[in-house]
N, C-alpha and C positions, 0 to 999 in steps of 0.2 A: 726889664723883664728877667734879667739874670739874678737880681737880688732875691734873697730868701727872707720874707717878712718874719721877724723873730716872734711876733705876737700870734702868728697863725701856725707855724710849723714847730715840731719838737725842738727843744733847746739844743739837741745834739745834731741839728741839720746844718750842713755847710756845702760848699763846692770845692772840689779839688783843683789843682792847677790846670788840668785839662778841661775844666768846666762841668764835670759830672757831679751830681748831687750825692752826698753821703748822709746817711742817717745813723746816728750812733756809731760813726766810724766805718760803716759798711757802704760801699758804692751801690747805687741803685741797679746798675747793669749786672753786678754780681748777684744781687737779690733776685732779679728777674731771671737770670740764667739758672739759678739754683732752684727756685720755687715756681717759676712761671708767672704770667700775668693774666688777668688782674690779680693784684696781691695787696692785702692789708698788711701794713708794717707798723709795729708798735716800738717806740723807744722806751725800753724798760726803765732807764734812769729818769726820764722825764715823768713817767707815770708815778714812780715811787716818790719823786720829789714833790709832785703835786699832792699826793696822798699825805705825805709827812706834813706839808704846810697846813692842810685841813686839820690834821690831828693836833698839831701844835696849837692852832687857834682854838680847838675845842677844849684842850686842857686849860688854856688861860682864861676862857670866857664861860666855862661851865656849859658849853654847847656841844652836844655829842653829834658827830657827823655820821651819816650813813654811807655805806660803801656802794660804788658803782656796780653795774650788773655783769661785768666781765673781768677777767684776769684776777680773780680773787686769790689765787695761789701766791700772788706777789705780796699779799698782805699777811704778815705773820700774826697768828692769833696771840702769840706771846707778846707782841708789840702793842696790843690794844690796851690802852689804859682804862681805868674804871669808867671815865667819862669819854672814852675814845671811840674808835671806829665800830660802826655797826653796819648791817647789811639790810637793804630793803629788796624784796623780790615780789614780782607778780606771781600768781599761783602756778604750781606745777613744776615745770622744767627748771626755772630759775632757782627754786628752793633746792631741788635735787643737786644742781651744780654747786651751790654754796656748801651744802653738806658734804658732797664728795671732795671738795677742796679742803675740807677740814676746818671751815670757819665755825666758830662756836655757835651752837644752836641758840643759846640764850641771848645772843646778840643779833638775832635775825627777826625781822618783822615782815609779815605778809600783807600785801595790798591786793586789790582787785575788786571790781564791781560785781562779779558773778562767779565767786569761788564755789565749786561744786562740793559735794559731800566727800568725795575721795580726796580732794586737795585739802580741805579743812581737817579731815581725819589724819592725813599725812603730817600736817603741821602740828597737830596735837601729839601724835605719836613721836615726832621728832623733838618735842618739848622746846619749840622755838620761843623767843622772848615775848612777842605779842603779835596779835592779829588785829589789823585795822578793819573794823566792821563798816559795811557800806550800805546796808539795807535792813529793814525790819525782818525780812525773810531770813537773812543771814544771821541776825541775832538769835532768832528762834532755832535755826539749824545748828549753830555752833553751841548754843546752850545744851541742846539735846545730845550732840555728839560728845561734848565734854562730860556730860553726866554719865553717858554710857561707859566712858573710860574712867570715871571716878576722879576727875581732875577739875580744877578751877582754872580757866583760861584768862590770862591778862589781855585786855583789849584796849585799843584806842578807837574813838569814834571819828570818822571822817566827816568834817564839817565843810559845807559849801558856803563861804562867807560873802558871796556876792561881789567879789572884786573883779573888775574888768582889767585883766593884764594886757599890757601893750605888746602883743605878740600875735602870731597867726592863730586864727580861730580854732584850728584843729589841735593846738597845743595850749590853749587857754582853758583851764580846768576849774575855775572857781566861780563862774557865773551860774545862775540858777538853772538855765535851760541846757543841761547836759547830764550825762549818765552817772557821774560820780557823787557820792556823799549825801549828807542830809543838809537841807537848806536852813539858813538862819532866818530867812524871811518868815513873817508871821503867816500861819495857815489861814486861808480864806475863811471868813465867818467866825474868827476867834474873838471878835469884839473890837471896840473902838481903840485905835492907837496901837494894836498888837505889839508885843515885845518878844524877846528871845524865849520867854516862858511859853509862848504860843507857837513855837517853831517845830518843824520836823526834827531838828537837831535835839531839842529838849525832849521830844517824845522818845527819841532813841536813847537818851540818857536815862530816862525813867524805865525804859524796857530793860536796859542792862542792870540797873539797880534792882529791878524786880526779878531778875533771873536768879537761878540757883547756882549756876556753874560758871558765871562770868564775873570778872572783876575789872572795873573801869580804872585804868591807870593813866589815861591821858586823852588829849584832843589833838586831832590832826587836820591840817588844811594844806592845800596845794594850789597856788594861783596860776600856774602855767609853766612853760619852759622858755629858755633863752630870754630871761628877764635881766635888764640892765639897771632898772631904777629901783630904789629902796621903797618908794611910796606905796607900792602894792603890798609888800610885806608888812609895812607899818599899819595899813588899814586892816589887813587880815588879822594881825596880832591884836589890834584894838577890838575887833568884833569877836574873835574867838575868846579872848579874855573876858569880854563882856558876857558871853555865854557862861563861862566858868563862874563868874560872880553870881549869875542867876542860879546855877547849880548849887553853889555853896549856900545861898540864901534859902533854897528850898529844902536841901537835905542836911544842912548843918556842917560846920567846919570839921568836926570829928569824923563824920562818915565820908567826907570828901577829901580827907588828908592824903588818901592813896593816889589821888589824881595829881601826879607829879610832873608829867611830860607835856610840853607844848611843842608839837612838831609842826614847823612852818613849811615843811616840804622842800622842794628843790626849785629847779628852774634857773639856777645861776648861769648867766650867759658866758659865752666864750667868743673869741675873735675868729669868725669864719673867713672874714676878709680883712685886709690890713686897716681899713678905716674904722673898724669896730673897736670900741675901747670899754670893755666891761670893768666894773669896779673890782679891786683886788679882794680876794677872799678875806684877808685880814680886816680890811675896812668894813666889808659887809658884816662880818661876824661881830665886830665891835658895835656897829650901828644897831644890829638886831638885839644885842644884849641891852643896850641903852634904852631901846624902845620898849622891850618887854619889862625891864625893871621899872621904868617910869609908869607904864600902864598898870603893873601889879601894885605899885605903891598907891596910885590914884584910887584903885578899887579895893585896897585893903587886903590884897591876896598875897600869900607867900610867893616868893620868886620861884617859878618852875624851872625844871631842867629844859633847856631849849634844844631841840633837834632840828637839823637841816639836812638836806639830801643833795650833796654837790655833784653826784654822779658824772654828768657831762663835763663839769669843770675839771675833773681828774682825768677822765679817759679821753675826752675829745681832742685836746691839743697834742696828746701823746701819739696819736695814730695818723697815718697818711695812707693813700691808695696809689699804687703804681699801675699805669696802663700802657699798653703798646698801641701806637697810632696805626690805623689801617687806611681806609678810604678817606680822601680829602676832595671836597668839591666846593666850587663857588656857586652861590645861588643869587640870582638877581632879585633886588627888592624894588620898591617904588622909586621912581626916578632913576638916577644913575648908580645908586648904591648897590653894594653886594654884601653878602655875608658868607664867610667861609665856614663850612661844616666839616669838623674834624671828628671822624668816627674812631672810637677806641674799642678794645676787645672786651669791655664790660658794659655797664650801663645801669638801667633801673633795677636790674636784678641784684646788684651789689650796692646801689645807693638810690633808694626810692624817695629820699627827702626832697630832692629838687622839684620833682613833679608833684609831690604830696603837699609840701609846705611852702613852695616857692623859695626854698633854701638857696642861699648864695655860697659859692665856694671860690677859693683861690687856686689857680692851676699854673704850673710852671713847666717849661721844657726841662727835662731832668738829666738826660744823658750827655748834654753838651750845652755850650752857650753859642749865641748867634748874633752877628752884627747886622742881620737883615732888618728891614723896616718891620714895624708891628702892624698887624692886620686884625680887624675885628673878627672873632671866631665864636662859634658855638660848639662845645664839645658834647658829642652825642654818643649813644650806645649802639648796639648791634641788634636791638630787639624790634619786633614788629609793632611799634607804637610811635606816633609822631611826638608824643610827650616824653620819649625816652631820651632825656637830657641830663647830662652830668653837670656841666657848667653852662648856664644860659648865655652869658656874655662875658667875653674876656679878650685880652690881647695876647697874641702869640706871634712868633717870628714868621715872616712870609716864606722862608725857606723850609718850613716844617715839611717832613717827608714821611712816607710809610716806613715803619720800623723805629722811628723816634719814640722816646719814652716821655710820658707826662706824669707828674706827681700832683695829686690833689691834697691840700692840707686839711687838718682838723676833721678827719673822718673816723676818729677813734671811738666816738659814742654813737650807738644806734645803727650805724650802717650795716655791720655784719649781722647784728641781731634782727634787723628788719629785712635781710636779704632773702631772695626767693629763687625758685627754679624756673622763672618765667622763660618761655620758649625752651624749657628743659636745659637751661644753661647751668652747668655745675657751679655750686657755690665756691667762691674764691678761697684760697689758702690764707692763713694768718701766720706771719713770721714775727719774731721778736729780735731786736738788735740791742746789744749792750757791749760796751768796751771793745768795739771793733770786731765782734763776732755775731753771728746770727744763728737762730734755731727755729725749728718749725713748732708752732703751737697747735694749729689745726690744719690738717691736710686738705688739699683740694678734693672736692667731690668728683666722682667719675660716673660715666654712664652705667657702669656695673652697679654703683650704689642705687641708681634709679631702678634698674631691673631687679635688684634684690628684693624690692618691695612687692613685686608681683606675686600673686597667689595662683598656683596652677589649678585649673578647673577640670 
């Protein structure tokens, strides 16, 4: 229980001689005293190292990598190579954050299944690299808005390749029965044997080619999140390149030469618990390039530029969450068994993933080590929900007491961006550690922040 799993926690995490956990050379009790708890903590060195690894692999394999959704100031635009880092954002706020951070607009792509006119117009005004179109309505809408501005917008078409990813259904995004993209399956009534020529995806391609103010520069797919196996990406690449072959056959090589990007999306898995062993980014990148090259040669297509979206693989392991222990109680189960409920000062307001996705996490006693026996615990929050669970099942020392601190690993991706004010709990602060020093990135919300939104009547 005292060990710090190296594959789950930031590389700069260790214990001092007195047993306290340090992150980036800063003790957790110092962080808690300075910034309060719950507290998100990012190891800047770990984050930068993971980002550099992805960028190096993109340079060597012609695969451009997209940037995660937070901490964009840590990535110098000057450090982005021609085939280097890019940024993907869901509409609205994420685009505004990327632009405010100084990330080059031409390296930004906008996703989303329901981009409204204001968001699309903001993207056009900002002259971002490309927009990933997701519906016929959006194609028409974007064509009209681009025409009003007198510009031609570069777009990718999001394709739903019908790949069943081995992950939770809520983060599996490439099967047909969900909200994203254009299906590759043949449209009902299209004739015997239907092909990609008879699909919604091909209809979208035709609509873009028929538009006046849109230019098709690539195809996009995304099979899901927290993926460990290469087979899903291989099948997605096979099917999306099959669509591209149909596009070339229908429109001709010269007209389709502009379609240069094959974006295979993200979903690269990380270790949330010690037993998880995702493939190395370098191995995955090499495998993807081999797959796409082989499929392109088989179909007689030029080798496209491959894009992947590693987001979680960069940000996830670099972040942890610190909590302070409050109430502890033992609850009787069937038979003679008991479960110890350990309540902390946060919960589903700062990490909804456990109840939403059945996500698993690793948790450790952070302010000291203990020789006490281990007991089965459930770490829960302080909110008015039975599902308010941070770590469903774990082992913690029997002498855990109110005031102790817990650290939960691999919370650097999604947790803050999905956080809420449930029960009017202020959102947690975010601190950054590097080289033995810390600084505040985002301050903690206050009740005054809530009240400031009220409008006097």
